[in-house]
N, C-alpha and C positions, 0 to 999 in steps of 0.2 A: 157681290161679295159673299153674301150667305150662301149662295148655291154654290158657288166655286169652292168654298170651304168645306161644306158638306159632301160635295162629290170627292174632294181630295180625300177626306177622312174615311169614307166609304172605301175608296179604292185601296188606300193603305191597310185597312183592316183586312181586305179580301185577300191581299198579298201575304199577310202575316200568318204564323203557324200558332196553333194552341199550345200551351205551356201545361206539361203534365202535373196534376196535383193542384191546379187552380181552375176549378169549375167555373163555368158562366152558364146561366140559365136562360132559357127562351122565356119571352114575357109571359106565356102560358104557365111555365114552371115557377117564374117568380111570383106569380099570384098564390100559388099553392104555398110556397115558402113563406109569403107574407101572412096567410091565414094560419099556418102553424104557429108562427111567431106570436100572432096576436092571441090565438087560443091560449098558448103557455101563459102568456102575460096576464090573461084574464084570470086563470086557475091561480097563478101565483099571488095577484093582487086581492083576490078574493078571500085567500088565506092570510092576508095581513102583511105580504111582503112588499117591500118598497124597491122601485127601480133604480139603478144608478148605471151610469156609463164612465168608464176610466179611460185614460189615454192609451193610445197603442203601443207606446214605447215605455219601457223600463230600462234601469241601468243594469249593466252586465253583472254587477255584483249582486243586485236583487234576484236576477233571473238564474244565475248559478247557484244560489242557496238551496234551491230544491232539488239539487243533484243532477240537473241537466248538463249535458256536455255542449261545447261550444259547437259542434257540429249539427245539433238539433236547434240552435237559435239563429234566427236571421239578424245579423248585426248591420246597422245603418252606416252609411259613409257618404259624405259630400263629393261630388265629382272631382272636386279640387284636390280632394285628399285620398284619392286612389292612388294605391302603391306605397302610400306611407302609414297605413294602419298599424303595422307592427310596432310604430313607434308609441302607440297608445295601449296600455293595458286592457284585456278585454272587459275587466271589471270597471272601467272608467268609460267605456263605450256605451252607446244606446242600442237596444235591441227590441225587436216586435214581441210581445209576450206571447207565450206558447200555451197558456191556459188563462183562467180568471182568478186564480188562487192568488198568485203573486200581486197582481194589481189590487186584490181586495185588501190583503194584509198591509200594504203600503197606504191605501185609501183610508183605511180605519184609523191608522196612526196619526196620518196627516190631518184628519178632520174629526177626531174623537171628541174634540171640545164641542162639536156641533151636532154630534148624533145622539140619539137616545137609544140606551141599552136596556134589555137586549135589541140588538139592530137585526132585523129580518130583512134581507136583501136579496132581490132577483136582478139577474144581470144577463143579458143576451147579447153577445157580440162576436166579431170575428176574431180568430187566433190563428197564429202561423207556426208551423213546425217544419223544421229542415228534414224531414223523413223521406225515404224512398216510396214514392207513390206506388200504390197496390190497390187491389180490390178492397173498398170500404175505408181505404186510408188517403187523406188528402194533405197537402202542404197549407191550404187555407181553406178554413170551414167556420161554421157558426157554432158556437158552444152556449148552451142554456144552463144556468146554474143558480142554485139557491143556498144560502147559508143562513145560519144564526150566530151572531157574534155577541157575546157576553163580556161585561165588564167584571170578570171574576167567574166563579162557578155559575154554570147554567143548570136548571131544573132538569132533572131527568125526562121529563114528559117530552122534551123536544127531540129526543131519539126516537119517539114514536111518531110525533108530528111530521118531521120531514119525509119519512117514507110513505106516509099518507097522502101528503101532497103530491109526490112523484106518483103514486098510483092514480090519483084523481088526473093528472096531467096526461098520463098514458092513455087511461080510458077515454079522455075527450079526443085524444089523436087517432082513435080508431075510426072516426068517421072519415079520416083521409086515407084509410087503407092500413093503418098500422095493425099488425096481428097482435092478438092478445099477449099481453107481456107479464113476465113474472119478475118481481122486485125482489133481489136477494139483499137483505140488510146485514151488514157486518159490523160488529162493534166490539172493540178491544176489551171493554169491561164484561160484556157478556162471556167472552172466551175466558178471560182471567177468572171471572167467578165461577165458572164451570170446572176449569182445572184445579182450582183451589178447593172446590168442594168435594173433588175426588181425592184431595190430600196431596197434591203435587205442589213442591216447592219452587223448582226452577222453571218459572212461567215463560221466561225469555227462551230458555232452551226447547222447552215443548213446543211454542210458537214457532220456532224456526224449523223443528222437524216437521210440524204439521203443514207448513208452507210447502213441503215436497211432496204433498199427495198427489197432485196432478202429474208430476214427473215420475215417481217411483211406484205409486200406488199405495193403498191401505196396509197391506200385508208387510211391506218393507218398512213403511212408517212405524208400524206397531213394533217391529224388531228393533228398531233404533231406540224408540222410547223404553222398551224393556232393557236394553243392554246399556243405557246410559243411567246416570245415577239421579233418576228422576221418579223413584219408586214412591207409592203412597205412604205418607207419614200416618201414624196411629197416636192414640192417647188424648188427653184432655184438650190440648191445643187444637188438633184437628176438629174435635167435637164443637169447640166454641167458634171456629172459623166457619163450620157449616151452618151454624145457628145465626151468625152475622149475615152469611149469604143468603139465607132465606128470607130474613127480616128484610134485607134490602130488596129482594125480587118482590116481596109482597107489598113494599112501599111504592116500588116503581109502577106495578099493576095498579095500584090504588090511584096514583096520579094520572095514569094513561086513561083510566075508565071514563073519565070525565070529558075525554076529547072526542069531538064529533068523527065519526067513521071508524073508530075502533072495531066495532063488530063486524064491520064490513070487510075490515083487513084481515080478521081472524078467519073470516068466511073464505076468503081467497088463499089462505095459507094452507 
């Protein structure tokens, strides 16, 4: 009975075809994947992060909140419901999560009474995206994620701590052949403080123009900034804002100086 079932299974698989975007690893490759995951988990936990695992499905309403389109979300249907899905709005159907942010938000809300904040969490799970498969892009893949969730305002030093953990993780993965990586940290507060320090008022407008750097280049972006109503202001208000910005930068540096690894991060920068 066991032999017959096993033979039938192997024969069925042999006749099947692979599905683009859904990778399957050989045993030797799976060993490497597991070692990578274990290494990441070790780094995260050594830095005080706690692991969670969330369900694979979320409501369509939750998935669509992040701006994803229904074309990128895999929706679930029972066999007996096939053909009648249009009767149920997408918001009320269940879909596979396309990243770990939406599940995390829902998880924290549902379990807030049982969590200690700030909640430092790591999560390594599969996600699914209905994209067109191509080089380096899959429909099913494993995502590794760390976050710090506060119950109110978070201390500024976490903005430094998270990149440091990422650098540590990437350095550990070099033993598996990962080339030396550079971490680019982007923070809206830093950009806003910099532009306000220059005396710019329309921060939203400036950021919209700066986002066009990769598409039209620095010269064209500079022309847009000069042509728009975003010229530096002058006077006492400008000087007060600059002083406040400098004080905040000094305060953030003072908090970050006590974190382990800050010097090594500066050395890599």
